[in-house]
Biotite code that builds the C-alpha atoms (Angstrom):
import biotite.structure as struc

atoms = struc.array([
    struc.Atom([27.661, -19.697, -72.132], chain_id="A", res_id=1, res_name="UNK", atom_name="CA", element="C"),
    struc.Atom([29.506, -23.109, -71.619], chain_id="A", res_id=2, res_name="UNK", atom_name="CA", element="C"),
    struc.Atom([32.922, -23.222, -71.207], chain_id="A", res_id=3, res_name="UNK", atom_name="CA", element="C"),
    struc.Atom([33.609, -24.084, -75.034], chain_id="A", res_id=4, res_name="UNK", atom_name="CA", element="C"),
    struc.Atom([31.677, -21.142, -75.987], chain_id="A", res_id=5, res_name="UNK", atom_name="CA", element="C"),
    struc.Atom([33.491, -19.184, -73.440], chain_id="A", res_id=6, res_name="UNK", atom_name="CA", element="C"),
    struc.Atom([36.527, -20.489, -74.829], chain_id="A", res_id=7, res_name="UNK", atom_name="CA", element="C"),
    struc.Atom([36.129, -19.800, -78.263], chain_id="A", res_id=8, res_name="UNK", atom_name="CA", element="C"),
    struc.Atom([34.995, -16.578, -78.047], chain_id="A", res_id=9, res_name="UNK", atom_name="CA", element="C"),
    struc.Atom([38.079, -15.297, -76.089], chain_id="A", res_id=10, res_name="UNK", atom_name="CA", element="C"),
    struc.Atom([40.415, -17.174, -78.602], chain_id="A", res_id=11, res_name="UNK", atom_name="CA", element="C"),
    struc.Atom([38.487, -15.384, -81.008], chain_id="A", res_id=12, res_name="UNK", atom_name="CA", element="C"),
    struc.Atom([38.577, -11.866, -79.657], chain_id="A", res_id=13, res_name="UNK", atom_name="CA", element="C"),
    struc.Atom([41.964, -12.196, -78.721], chain_id="A", res_id=14, res_name="UNK", atom_name="CA", element="C"),
    struc.Atom([43.082, -12.944, -82.434], chain_id="A", res_id=15, res_name="UNK", atom_name="CA", element="C"),
    struc.Atom([40.949, -9.801, -83.390], chain_id="A", res_id=16, res_name="UNK", atom_name="CA", element="C"),
    struc.Atom([43.375, -7.873, -81.416], chain_id="A", res_id=17, res_name="UNK", atom_name="CA", element="C"),
    struc.Atom([46.136, -9.044, -82.691], chain_id="A", res_id=18, res_name="UNK", atom_name="CA", element="C"),
    struc.Atom([44.590, -7.925, -85.797], chain_id="A", res_id=19, res_name="UNK", atom_name="CA", element="C"),
    struc.Atom([44.094, -4.572, -84.198], chain_id="A", res_id=20, res_name="UNK", atom_name="CA", element="C"),
    struc.Atom([47.956, -3.883, -83.259], chain_id="A", res_id=21, res_name="UNK", atom_name="CA", element="C"),
    struc.Atom([48.897, -4.888, -86.692], chain_id="A", res_id=22, res_name="UNK", atom_name="CA", element="C"),
    struc.Atom([47.173, -2.740, -88.592], chain_id="A", res_id=23, res_name="UNK", atom_name="CA", element="C"),
    struc.Atom([48.587, 0.018, -90.627], chain_id="A", res_id=24, res_name="UNK", atom_name="CA", element="C"),
    struc.Atom([48.391, 2.462, -93.150], chain_id="A", res_id=25, res_name="UNK", atom_name="CA", element="C"),
    struc.Atom([49.965, -0.106, -96.349], chain_id="A", res_id=26, res_name="UNK", atom_name="CA", element="C"),
    struc.Atom([47.966, -3.227, -94.870], chain_id="A", res_id=27, res_name="UNK", atom_name="CA", element="C"),
    struc.Atom([46.953, -5.492, -97.921], chain_id="A", res_id=28, res_name="UNK", atom_name="CA", element="C"),
    struc.Atom([43.720, -5.917, -98.834], chain_id="A", res_id=29, res_name="UNK", atom_name="CA", element="C"),
    struc.Atom([43.845, -9.700, -98.423], chain_id="A", res_id=30, res_name="UNK", atom_name="CA", element="C"),
    struc.Atom([44.892, -8.754, -94.906], chain_id="A", res_id=31, res_name="UNK", atom_name="CA", element="C"),
    struc.Atom([41.632, -6.568, -94.678], chain_id="A", res_id=32, res_name="UNK", atom_name="CA", element="C"),
    struc.Atom([39.639, -9.647, -95.677], chain_id="A", res_id=33, res_name="UNK", atom_name="CA", element="C"),
    struc.Atom([41.315, -11.986, -93.076], chain_id="A", res_id=34, res_name="UNK", atom_name="CA", element="C"),
    struc.Atom([40.441, -9.626, -90.455], chain_id="A", res_id=35, res_name="UNK", atom_name="CA", element="C"),
    struc.Atom([36.833, -9.199, -91.712], chain_id="A", res_id=36, res_name="UNK", atom_name="CA", element="C"),
    struc.Atom([36.393, -12.579, -91.944], chain_id="A", res_id=37, res_name="UNK", atom_name="CA", element="C"),
    struc.Atom([37.701, -13.408, -88.457], chain_id="A", res_id=38, res_name="UNK", atom_name="CA", element="C"),
    struc.Atom([35.223, -10.006, -87.039], chain_id="A", res_id=39, res_name="UNK", atom_name="CA", element="C"),
    struc.Atom([32.624, -12.269, -88.636], chain_id="A", res_id=40, res_name="UNK", atom_name="CA", element="C"),
    struc.Atom([33.341, -15.200, -87.098], chain_id="A", res_id=41, res_name="UNK", atom_name="CA", element="C"),
    struc.Atom([33.419, -13.681, -83.429], chain_id="A", res_id=42, res_name="UNK", atom_name="CA", element="C"),
    struc.Atom([30.723, -12.340, -83.996], chain_id="A", res_id=43, res_name="UNK", atom_name="CA", element="C"),
    struc.Atom([28.763, -15.448, -84.578], chain_id="A", res_id=44, res_name="UNK", atom_name="CA", element="C"),
    struc.Atom([30.212, -17.394, -81.791], chain_id="A", res_id=45, res_name="UNK", atom_name="CA", element="C"),
    struc.Atom([29.074, -14.129, -80.086], chain_id="A", res_id=46, res_name="UNK", atom_name="CA", element="C"),
    struc.Atom([25.537, -14.517, -81.468], chain_id="A", res_id=47, res_name="UNK", atom_name="CA", element="C"),
    struc.Atom([25.457, -18.183, -80.088], chain_id="A", res_id=48, res_name="UNK", atom_name="CA", element="C"),
    struc.Atom([26.283, -18.012, -76.889], chain_id="A", res_id=49, res_name="UNK", atom_name="CA", element="C"),
    struc.Atom([23.995, -14.923, -76.024], chain_id="A", res_id=50, res_name="UNK", atom_name="CA", element="C"),
    struc.Atom([21.319, -16.048, -75.167], chain_id="A", res_id=51, res_name="UNK", atom_name="CA", element="C"),
    struc.Atom([18.830, -13.865, -74.419], chain_id="A", res_id=52, res_name="UNK", atom_name="CA", element="C"),
    struc.Atom([17.603, -10.621, -76.397], chain_id="A", res_id=53, res_name="UNK", atom_name="CA", element="C"),
    struc.Atom([19.411, -7.425, -75.422], chain_id="A", res_id=54, res_name="UNK", atom_name="CA", element="C"),
    struc.Atom([18.217, -5.667, -72.122], chain_id="A", res_id=55, res_name="UNK", atom_name="CA", element="C"),
    struc.Atom([15.424, -3.565, -73.056], chain_id="A", res_id=56, res_name="UNK", atom_name="CA", element="C"),
    struc.Atom([15.835, -1.196, -69.256], chain_id="A", res_id=57, res_name="UNK", atom_name="CA", element="C"),
    struc.Atom([18.780, -0.346, -67.639], chain_id="A", res_id=58, res_name="UNK", atom_name="CA", element="C"),
    struc.Atom([17.917, -1.866, -64.573], chain_id="A", res_id=59, res_name="UNK", atom_name="CA", element="C"),
    struc.Atom([19.546, -4.974, -62.767], chain_id="A", res_id=60, res_name="UNK", atom_name="CA", element="C"),
    struc.Atom([16.475, -6.363, -61.620], chain_id="A", res_id=61, res_name="UNK", atom_name="CA", element="C"),
    struc.Atom([14.208, -6.197, -64.514], chain_id="A", res_id=62, res_name="UNK", atom_name="CA", element="C"),
    struc.Atom([16.273, -6.416, -67.873], chain_id="A", res_id=63, res_name="UNK", atom_name="CA", element="C"),
    struc.Atom([13.720, -7.652, -69.624], chain_id="A", res_id=64, res_name="UNK", atom_name="CA", element="C"),
    struc.Atom([10.917, -5.611, -67.928], chain_id="A", res_id=65, res_name="UNK", atom_name="CA", element="C"),
    struc.Atom([8.589, -3.117, -69.412], chain_id="A", res_id=66, res_name="UNK", atom_name="CA", element="C"),
    struc.Atom([9.844, 0.155, -70.160], chain_id="A", res_id=67, res_name="UNK", atom_name="CA", element="C"),
    struc.Atom([8.923, 3.570, -69.086], chain_id="A", res_id=68, res_name="UNK", atom_name="CA", element="C"),
    struc.Atom([10.546, 6.415, -70.802], chain_id="A", res_id=69, res_name="UNK", atom_name="CA", element="C"),
    struc.Atom([10.435, 9.053, -68.462], chain_id="A", res_id=70, res_name="UNK", atom_name="CA", element="C"),
    struc.Atom([12.354, 6.382, -65.791], chain_id="A", res_id=71, res_name="UNK", atom_name="CA", element="C"),
    struc.Atom([16.132, 7.139, -64.969], chain_id="A", res_id=72, res_name="UNK", atom_name="CA", element="C"),
    struc.Atom([16.581, 3.450, -65.738], chain_id="A", res_id=73, res_name="UNK", atom_name="CA", element="C"),
    struc.Atom([13.716, 2.735, -68.017], chain_id="A", res_id=74, res_name="UNK", atom_name="CA", element="C"),
    struc.Atom([12.276, 0.626, -65.584], chain_id="A", res_id=75, res_name="UNK", atom_name="CA", element="C"),
    struc.Atom([8.269, 0.534, -65.432], chain_id="A", res_id=76, res_name="UNK", atom_name="CA", element="C"),
    struc.Atom([8.398, -1.507, -62.987], chain_id="A", res_id=77, res_name="UNK", atom_name="CA", element="C"),
    struc.Atom([11.071, 0.508, -60.509], chain_id="A", res_id=78, res_name="UNK", atom_name="CA", element="C"),
    struc.Atom([9.483, 3.180, -61.544], chain_id="A", res_id=79, res_name="UNK", atom_name="CA", element="C"),
    struc.Atom([5.872, 2.588, -60.173], chain_id="A", res_id=80, res_name="UNK", atom_name="CA", element="C"),
    struc.Atom([6.857, 1.014, -57.002], chain_id="A", res_id=81, res_name="UNK", atom_name="CA", element="C"),
    struc.Atom([8.832, 4.709, -56.595], chain_id="A", res_id=82, res_name="UNK", atom_name="CA", element="C"),
    struc.Atom([5.569, 6.708, -57.880], chain_id="A", res_id=83, res_name="UNK", atom_name="CA", element="C"),
    struc.Atom([3.829, 4.400, -54.886], chain_id="A", res_id=84, res_name="UNK", atom_name="CA", element="C"),
    struc.Atom([6.497, 4.948, -52.400], chain_id="A", res_id=85, res_name="UNK", atom_name="CA", element="C"),
    struc.Atom([6.158, 8.978, -53.179], chain_id="A", res_id=86, res_name="UNK", atom_name="CA", element="C"),
    struc.Atom([2.734, 8.739, -53.181], chain_id="A", res_id=87, res_name="UNK", atom_name="CA", element="C"),
    struc.Atom([2.135, 7.524, -49.604], chain_id="A", res_id=88, res_name="UNK", atom_name="CA", element="C"),
    struc.Atom([5.175, 9.989, -48.550], chain_id="A", res_id=89, res_name="UNK", atom_name="CA", element="C"),
    struc.Atom([2.693, 12.705, -49.607], chain_id="A", res_id=90, res_name="UNK", atom_name="CA", element="C"),
    struc.Atom([-0.559, 11.771, -48.387], chain_id="A", res_id=91, res_name="UNK", atom_name="CA", element="C"),
    struc.Atom([1.082, 10.733, -45.161], chain_id="A", res_id=92, res_name="UNK", atom_name="CA", element="C"),
    struc.Atom([1.656, 14.450, -44.375], chain_id="A", res_id=93, res_name="UNK", atom_name="CA", element="C"),
    struc.Atom([-0.940, 15.881, -45.355], chain_id="A", res_id=94, res_name="UNK", atom_name="CA", element="C"),
    struc.Atom([-3.648, 15.994, -42.221], chain_id="A", res_id=95, res_name="UNK", atom_name="CA", element="C"),
    struc.Atom([-6.537, 13.880, -42.121], chain_id="A", res_id=96, res_name="UNK", atom_name="CA", element="C"),
    struc.Atom([-10.026, 14.952, -42.036], chain_id="A", res_id=97, res_name="UNK", atom_name="CA", element="C"),
    struc.Atom([-11.750, 15.848, -38.978], chain_id="A", res_id=98, res_name="UNK", atom_name="CA", element="C"),
    struc.Atom([-14.443, 13.094, -37.943], chain_id="A", res_id=99, res_name="UNK", atom_name="CA", element="C"),
    struc.Atom([-17.990, 14.996, -36.680], chain_id="A", res_id=100, res_name="UNK", atom_name="CA", element="C"),
    struc.Atom([-18.243, 15.486, -33.452], chain_id="A", res_id=101, res_name="UNK", atom_name="CA", element="C"),
    struc.Atom([-21.333, 13.347, -32.002], chain_id="A", res_id=102, res_name="UNK", atom_name="CA", element="C"),
    struc.Atom([-24.024, 15.810, -30.760], chain_id="A", res_id=103, res_name="UNK", atom_name="CA", element="C"),
    struc.Atom([-24.220, 14.379, -27.378], chain_id="A", res_id=104, res_name="UNK", atom_name="CA", element="C"),
    struc.Atom([-21.688, 12.191, -25.962], chain_id="A", res_id=105, res_name="UNK", atom_name="CA", element="C"),
    struc.Atom([-23.198, 8.111, -25.056], chain_id="A", res_id=106, res_name="UNK", atom_name="CA", element="C"),
    struc.Atom([-23.928, 7.064, -22.256], chain_id="A", res_id=107, res_name="UNK", atom_name="CA", element="C"),
    struc.Atom([-22.209, 3.290, -23.484], chain_id="A", res_id=108, res_name="UNK", atom_name="CA", element="C"),
    struc.Atom([-19.920, 4.367, -25.592], chain_id="A", res_id=109, res_name="UNK", atom_name="CA", element="C"),
    struc.Atom([-19.905, 3.842, -29.286], chain_id="A", res_id=110, res_name="UNK", atom_name="CA", element="C"),
    struc.Atom([-18.559, 0.658, -31.220], chain_id="A", res_id=111, res_name="UNK", atom_name="CA", element="C"),
    struc.Atom([-15.140, 2.100, -31.871], chain_id="A", res_id=112, res_name="UNK", atom_name="CA", element="C"),
    struc.Atom([-14.791, 2.277, -27.986], chain_id="A", res_id=113, res_name="UNK", atom_name="CA", element="C"),
    struc.Atom([-14.851, -1.075, -27.354], chain_id="A", res_id=114, res_name="UNK", atom_name="CA", element="C"),
    struc.Atom([-12.056, -3.479, -28.098], chain_id="A", res_id=115, res_name="UNK", atom_name="CA", element="C"),
    struc.Atom([-12.296, -6.468, -30.348], chain_id="A", res_id=116, res_name="UNK", atom_name="CA", element="C"),
    struc.Atom([-13.284, -9.281, -28.932], chain_id="A", res_id=117, res_name="UNK", atom_name="CA", element="C"),
    struc.Atom([-10.118, -11.767, -29.110], chain_id="A", res_id=118, res_name="UNK", atom_name="CA", element="C"),
    struc.Atom([-10.186, -15.616, -29.356], chain_id="A", res_id=119, res_name="UNK", atom_name="CA", element="C"),
    struc.Atom([-7.188, -17.216, -27.186], chain_id="A", res_id=120, res_name="UNK", atom_name="CA", element="C"),
    struc.Atom([-6.332, -20.843, -25.744], chain_id="A", res_id=121, res_name="UNK", atom_name="CA", element="C"),
    struc.Atom([-5.092, -20.949, -22.421], chain_id="A", res_id=122, res_name="UNK", atom_name="CA", element="C"),
    struc.Atom([-3.178, -23.669, -21.002], chain_id="A", res_id=123, res_name="UNK", atom_name="CA", element="C"),
    struc.Atom([-3.505, -24.378, -17.465], chain_id="A", res_id=124, res_name="UNK", atom_name="CA", element="C"),
    struc.Atom([-1.841, -27.069, -15.017], chain_id="A", res_id=125, res_name="UNK", atom_name="CA", element="C"),
    struc.Atom([-3.602, -28.247, -11.954], chain_id="A", res_id=126, res_name="UNK", atom_name="CA", element="C"),
    struc.Atom([-0.738, -27.463, -9.078], chain_id="A", res_id=127, res_name="UNK", atom_name="CA", element="C"),
    struc.Atom([-3.515, -29.534, -6.404], chain_id="A", res_id=128, res_name="UNK", atom_name="CA", element="C"),
    struc.Atom([-5.175, -26.594, -5.464], chain_id="A", res_id=129, res_name="UNK", atom_name="CA", element="C"),
    struc.Atom([-7.265, -24.592, -8.314], chain_id="A", res_id=130, res_name="UNK", atom_name="CA", element="C"),
    struc.Atom([-6.365, -24.245, -12.296], chain_id="A", res_id=131, res_name="UNK", atom_name="CA", element="C"),
    struc.Atom([-3.177, -21.888, -13.162], chain_id="A", res_id=132, res_name="UNK", atom_name="CA", element="C"),
    struc.Atom([-2.019, -20.896, -16.252], chain_id="A", res_id=133, res_name="UNK", atom_name="CA", element="C"),
    struc.Atom([1.362, -22.864, -16.974], chain_id="A", res_id=134, res_name="UNK", atom_name="CA", element="C"),
    struc.Atom([2.276, -21.102, -20.316], chain_id="A", res_id=135, res_name="UNK", atom_name="CA", element="C"),
    struc.Atom([1.516, -18.192, -22.377], chain_id="A", res_id=136, res_name="UNK", atom_name="CA", element="C"),
    struc.Atom([-2.286, -18.137, -24.018], chain_id="A", res_id=137, res_name="UNK", atom_name="CA", element="C"),
    struc.Atom([-2.058, -19.293, -27.949], chain_id="A", res_id=138, res_name="UNK", atom_name="CA", element="C"),
    struc.Atom([-3.608, -17.726, -30.843], chain_id="A", res_id=139, res_name="UNK", atom_name="CA", element="C"),
    struc.Atom([-3.553, -21.469, -32.336], chain_id="A", res_id=140, res_name="UNK", atom_name="CA", element="C"),
    struc.Atom([-5.608, -24.538, -30.927], chain_id="A", res_id=141, res_name="UNK", atom_name="CA", element="C"),
    struc.Atom([-3.181, -26.823, -32.131], chain_id="A", res_id=142, res_name="UNK", atom_name="CA", element="C"),
    struc.Atom([-0.025, -24.978, -30.964], chain_id="A", res_id=143, res_name="UNK", atom_name="CA", element="C"),
    struc.Atom([-1.622, -25.039, -27.752], chain_id="A", res_id=144, res_name="UNK", atom_name="CA", element="C"),
    struc.Atom([-2.248, -28.634, -27.540], chain_id="A", res_id=145, res_name="UNK", atom_name="CA", element="C"),
    struc.Atom([1.348, -29.260, -28.674], chain_id="A", res_id=146, res_name="UNK", atom_name="CA", element="C"),
    struc.Atom([2.601, -27.566, -26.291], chain_id="A", res_id=147, res_name="UNK", atom_name="CA", element="C"),
    struc.Atom([0.281, -29.231, -23.348], chain_id="A", res_id=148, res_name="UNK", atom_name="CA", element="C"),
    struc.Atom([1.465, -32.296, -24.503], chain_id="A", res_id=149, res_name="UNK", atom_name="CA", element="C"),
    struc.Atom([4.999, -31.577, -24.172], chain_id="A", res_id=150, res_name="UNK", atom_name="CA", element="C"),
    struc.Atom([4.544, -30.604, -20.625], chain_id="A", res_id=151, res_name="UNK", atom_name="CA", element="C"),
    struc.Atom([2.698, -33.952, -20.183], chain_id="A", res_id=152, res_name="UNK", atom_name="CA", element="C"),
    struc.Atom([5.935, -35.996, -21.621], chain_id="A", res_id=153, res_name="UNK", atom_name="CA", element="C"),
    struc.Atom([8.433, -33.399, -19.566], chain_id="A", res_id=154, res_name="UNK", atom_name="CA", element="C"),
    struc.Atom([10.435, -34.227, -16.288], chain_id="A", res_id=155, res_name="UNK", atom_name="CA", element="C"),
    struc.Atom([8.294, -33.045, -14.116], chain_id="A", res_id=156, res_name="UNK", atom_name="CA", element="C"),
    struc.Atom([4.574, -33.410, -15.538], chain_id="A", res_id=157, res_name="UNK", atom_name="CA", element="C"),
    struc.Atom([1.646, -31.703, -13.271], chain_id="A", res_id=158, res_name="UNK", atom_name="CA", element="C"),
    struc.Atom([-1.231, -33.932, -11.968], chain_id="A", res_id=159, res_name="UNK", atom_name="CA", element="C"),
    struc.Atom([-3.752, -32.695, -14.665], chain_id="A", res_id=160, res_name="UNK", atom_name="CA", element="C"),
    struc.Atom([-4.013, -30.250, -17.671], chain_id="A", res_id=161, res_name="UNK", atom_name="CA", element="C"),
    struc.Atom([-6.938, -28.922, -19.561], chain_id="A", res_id=162, res_name="UNK", atom_name="CA", element="C"),
    struc.Atom([-7.000, -26.019, -22.811], chain_id="A", res_id=163, res_name="UNK", atom_name="CA", element="C"),
    struc.Atom([-9.235, -23.270, -21.946], chain_id="A", res_id=164, res_name="UNK", atom_name="CA", element="C"),
    struc.Atom([-11.145, -21.560, -24.609], chain_id="A", res_id=165, res_name="UNK", atom_name="CA", element="C"),
    struc.Atom([-11.579, -17.883, -24.324], chain_id="A", res_id=166, res_name="UNK", atom_name="CA", element="C"),
    struc.Atom([-13.300, -15.749, -26.549], chain_id="A", res_id=167, res_name="UNK", atom_name="CA", element="C"),
    struc.Atom([-15.110, -13.374, -24.720], chain_id="A", res_id=168, res_name="UNK", atom_name="CA", element="C"),
    struc.Atom([-16.281, -15.698, -22.349], chain_id="A", res_id=169, res_name="UNK", atom_name="CA", element="C"),
    struc.Atom([-14.424, -18.829, -21.450], chain_id="A", res_id=170, res_name="UNK", atom_name="CA", element="C"),
    struc.Atom([-15.347, -22.590, -22.487], chain_id="A", res_id=171, res_name="UNK", atom_name="CA", element="C"),
    struc.Atom([-13.394, -25.444, -21.459], chain_id="A", res_id=172, res_name="UNK", atom_name="CA", element="C"),
    struc.Atom([-12.400, -27.644, -24.121], chain_id="A", res_id=173, res_name="UNK", atom_name="CA", element="C"),
    struc.Atom([-10.474, -30.653, -22.918], chain_id="A", res_id=174, res_name="UNK", atom_name="CA", element="C"),
    struc.Atom([-8.875, -32.256, -19.838], chain_id="A", res_id=175, res_name="UNK", atom_name="CA", element="C"),
    struc.Atom([-6.093, -34.742, -19.345], chain_id="A", res_id=176, res_name="UNK", atom_name="CA", element="C"),
    struc.Atom([-5.644, -36.510, -16.097], chain_id="A", res_id=177, res_name="UNK", atom_name="CA", element="C"),
    struc.Atom([-8.008, -36.053, -13.048], chain_id="A", res_id=178, res_name="UNK", atom_name="CA", element="C"),
    struc.Atom([-7.874, -33.067, -11.044], chain_id="A", res_id=179, res_name="UNK", atom_name="CA", element="C"),
    struc.Atom([-7.729, -33.840, -6.876], chain_id="A", res_id=180, res_name="UNK", atom_name="CA", element="C"),
    struc.Atom([-7.698, -31.468, -3.812], chain_id="A", res_id=181, res_name="UNK", atom_name="CA", element="C"),
    struc.Atom([-4.328, -32.230, -2.084], chain_id="A", res_id=182, res_name="UNK", atom_name="CA", element="C"),
    struc.Atom([-4.141, -30.838, 1.274], chain_id="A", res_id=183, res_name="UNK", atom_name="CA", element="C"),
    struc.Atom([-0.936, -28.913, 2.556], chain_id="A", res_id=184, res_name="UNK", atom_name="CA", element="C"),
    struc.Atom([-0.806, -29.997, 5.809], chain_id="A", res_id=185, res_name="UNK", atom_name="CA", element="C"),
    struc.Atom([0.887, -33.281, 6.638], chain_id="A", res_id=186, res_name="UNK", atom_name="CA", element="C"),
    struc.Atom([-2.015, -34.525, 9.067], chain_id="A", res_id=187, res_name="UNK", atom_name="CA", element="C"),
    struc.Atom([-5.337, -33.235, 7.754], chain_id="A", res_id=188, res_name="UNK", atom_name="CA", element="C"),
    struc.Atom([-5.054, -29.958, 9.895], chain_id="A", res_id=189, res_name="UNK", atom_name="CA", element="C"),
    struc.Atom([-5.678, -31.719, 13.059], chain_id="A", res_id=190, res_name="UNK", atom_name="CA", element="C"),
])
């Protein structure tokens, strides 16, 4: 409803209110026909300003949604959600079926006992003697490479960085820089 429609409708309803206050038992028919015309004008204005049809449900979230007569707010969508919640609540409280026990335990275990393989990318920096982990292992390769690029541009970059792919085993994917063995002792341990 735009501002002009709102103003016209408000004016028409106020006029109807004045008609209602002026009604008495001996109001002439001409005055009643005037009230009737004003009432029709207000209804026409209201009809023009209403954009959508009347709400089918009492649900504020889905006023035009499908109707479920058994739901308190007549909304099928919300009632379906409520039923699913009640069903999962019921199924969660009942005891689960007991799995059959193996006749003899396996010496090497069963598949469910083994951990699932994980794929990670490990950012490592060369500290002068060995490669050391320089950040959190990442699940996304691009994120790990972006992290190492930021480390190389940082204020105190290491001599070299590398990205190691860990998937049940380790594989060096890429090395930035050249790792050089650095002796801690100043004179070469003399």
